[in-house]
KELO-78050 format. One record per residue (C-alpha): chain; x, y, z; residue number from 0. Coordinates in Angstrom, 2 decimals. Each point is the difference from the previous one (the first is absolute). Example, Ala and Ser with C-alpha at 12.3 -4.5 7.8 and 13.67 -1.06 7.14 Angstrom:
('A', (12.30, -4.50, 7.80), 0)
('A', (1.37, 3.44, -0.66), 1)
# end
This chain:
('A', (7.70, -4.94, 21.79), 0)
('A', (3.72, -0.40, -1.31), 1)
('A', (-1.31, -2.98, -2.31), 2)
('A', (-2.48, 2.31, -1.66), 3)
('A', (2.69, 2.37, -1.07), 4)
('A', (2.29, -2.87, -0.97), 5)
('A', (-2.57, -1.52, -2.14), 6)
('A', (-1.03, 3.68, -1.51), 7)
('A', (3.74, 0.61, -0.61), 8)
('A', (0.81, -3.34, -1.81), 9)
('A', (-2.86, 0.45, -2.17), 10)
('A', (0.68, 3.42, -1.01), 11)
('A', (3.76, -0.90, -0.54), 12)
('A', (-0.89, -2.99, -1.95), 13)
('A', (-2.49, 1.95, -2.19), 14)
('A', (2.52, 2.90, -0.53), 15)
('A', (3.06, -2.32, -0.93), 16)
('A', (-1.99, -2.08, -2.35), 17)
('A', (-1.67, 2.88, -1.74), 18)
('A', (3.55, 1.72, -0.63), 19)
('A', (1.13, -3.48, -1.24), 20)
('A', (-2.88, -0.34, -2.52), 21)
('A', (0.34, 3.61, -1.04), 22)
('A', (3.61, -0.55, -0.68), 23)
('A', (0.39, -3.72, -1.23), 24)
('A', (-3.51, -1.09, -1.03), 25)
('A', (-1.09, 1.19, -3.54), 26)
('A', (-3.27, 0.55, -1.20), 27)
('A', (-0.08, -2.98, -2.18), 28)
('A', (-2.90, -1.37, -1.74), 29)
('A', (-2.16, -2.43, 1.69), 30)
('A', (1.46, -3.57, 0.20), 31)
('A', (-1.60, -2.77, -1.43), 32)
('A', (-2.91, -1.77, 1.76), 33)
('A', (2.25, -3.06, 0.95), 34)
('A', (2.06, 2.46, 2.34), 35)
('A', (-1.06, -0.61, 3.38), 36)
('A', (2.15, 2.82, 1.74), 37)
('A', (1.57, 2.83, -1.65), 38)
('A', (1.10, 3.76, 0.61), 39)
('A', (-1.21, 2.81, -1.89), 40)
('A', (0.02, 3.71, 0.94), 41)
('A', (-3.28, 1.83, -0.53), 42)
('A', (-0.57, 3.41, 1.16), 43)
('A', (-3.57, 0.36, 1.54), 44)
('A', (-0.71, 3.67, -0.63), 45)
('A', (-2.79, 1.78, 1.55), 46)
('A', (-2.16, 2.96, -1.33), 47)
('A', (1.54, 2.87, 1.65), 48)
('A', (-2.69, 2.08, 1.50), 49)
('A', (2.30, 2.67, 1.69), 50)
('A', (1.11, 0.81, 3.48), 51)
('A', (-3.49, -0.30, 1.56), 52)
('A', (-0.23, -3.82, -1.06), 53)
('A', (3.28, -0.70, 1.29), 54)
('A', (-0.88, 1.77, 3.29), 55)
('A', (-3.25, -2.07, 0.13), 56)
('A', (2.05, -3.32, -0.50), 57)
('A', (2.41, 0.99, 3.01), 58)
('A', (-2.92, 0.93, 2.17), 59)
('A', (-1.81, -3.37, -0.98), 60)
('A', (3.35, -2.02, 0.93), 61)
('A', (0.39, 1.81, 3.13), 62)
('A', (-3.63, -0.29, 1.11), 63)
('A', (0.04, -3.76, -0.85), 64)
('A', (3.41, -0.24, 2.28), 65)
('A', (-1.78, 1.99, 2.78), 66)
('A', (-3.09, -2.37, -0.19), 67)
('A', (1.83, -3.00, -0.01), 68)
('A', (2.10, 1.02, 2.98), 69)
('A', (-2.99, 1.20, 2.07), 70)
('A', (-1.61, -3.20, -0.85), 71)
('A', (2.79, -2.00, 1.19), 72)
('A', (0.72, 2.05, 3.08), 73)
('A', (-3.42, 0.72, 1.22), 74)
('A', (-2.13, -2.86, -1.00), 75)
('A', (-0.34, -3.76, -0.50), 76)
('A', (1.59, -0.10, -3.69), 77)
('A', (3.37, -1.05, -0.90), 78)
('A', (1.33, -0.67, 3.47), 79)
('A', (1.89, -3.00, -1.28), 80)
('A', (3.54, 0.61, -0.69), 81)
('A', (-0.11, -1.87, -3.43), 82)
('A', (-2.99, 2.47, -0.99), 83)
('A', (1.93, 3.06, 1.07), 84)
('A', (2.97, -1.08, -2.11), 85)
('A', (-2.35, -0.55, -2.89), 86)
('A', (-1.43, 3.25, 0.24), 87)
('A', (3.66, 1.40, 0.45), 88)
('A', (1.03, -1.58, -3.19), 89)
('A', (-3.26, 1.04, -1.94), 90)
('A', (0.21, 3.70, 1.01), 91)
('A', (3.91, 0.16, -0.91), 92)
('A', (-0.87, -1.56, -3.35), 93)
('A', (-2.60, 2.51, -0.67), 94)
('A', (2.35, 2.92, 1.33), 95)
('A', (2.64, -1.11, -2.33), 96)
('A', (-2.31, -0.12, -3.01), 97)
('A', (-1.42, 3.29, 0.94), 98)
('A', (3.50, 1.60, 0.06), 99)
('A', (0.49, -1.09, -3.41), 100)
('A', (-3.31, 1.33, -1.06), 101)
('A', (0.87, 3.50, 1.46), 102)
('A', (3.53, 0.25, -0.90), 103)
('A', (-0.07, -1.61, -3.52), 104)
('A', (-3.56, -0.09, -1.02), 105)
('A', (0.30, -3.84, -0.53), 106)
('A', (0.67, -3.33, 1.97), 107)
('A', (2.79, -2.49, -1.59), 108)
('A', (-1.78, -3.48, -0.36), 109)
('A', (2.56, -2.45, -1.34), 110)
('A', (-1.03, -3.64, 1.62), 111)
('A', (-2.07, -2.20, -2.42), 112)
('A', (-1.47, -3.43, 1.17), 113)
('A', (-2.21, -2.08, -2.10), 114)
('A', (-3.11, 1.93, -1.32), 115)
('A', (0.05, 2.37, 2.77), 116)
('A', (0.55, 3.67, -0.79), 117)
('A', (3.51, 1.30, 0.56), 118)
('A', (0.63, 1.20, 3.52), 119)
('A', (2.80, 1.21, 2.40), 120)
('A', (1.33, -0.99, 3.51), 121)
('A', (-2.59, 2.69, 1.78), 122)
('A', (-2.96, -1.53, -1.84), 123)
('A', (0.82, -3.40, 1.59), 124)
('A', (0.38, 1.74, 3.53), 125)
('A', (-3.13, 1.55, -0.27), 126)
('A', (-1.84, -2.99, -1.09), 127)
('A', (1.69, -2.61, 2.41), 128)
('A', (0.20, 2.67, 2.76), 129)
('A', (-3.74, 0.54, -0.22), 130)
('A', (-1.06, -3.75, -0.08), 131)
('A', (2.39, -0.82, 2.76), 132)
('A', (-1.46, 2.82, 2.14), 133)
('A', (-3.34, -0.89, -0.56), 134)
('A', (0.61, -3.86, 0.50), 135)
('A', (1.34, 0.57, 3.36), 136)
('A', (-2.22, 2.81, 1.03), 137)
# end
């Protein structure tokens, strides 16, 4: 159980620190040339603000997902492997960090560019890789 909290704490800390760094040091420069494989560029991903009811819905959706995952892993046959549980922990921490940004700032900060992929952040990596690991070892 402690591993799950450590994974979540690491993901949250890494995401918060890198977003602060990107906000302070990485400018919103123009996109690099196609020859550049890796680049840093700050982008604010804004969301259409629909008021407090919409924010409450997002929080309830996240809590429902968290509760469902806990129940599925505690009471069922799913996600019994330690690796799958740590993957879920990383994915939930990443989504929680992005949700926090969305609720407090109305936007998330994306700043990592790799090849032709859209700009992303550490929380997005945690969500994607954590989900893949969770389902691979399920």
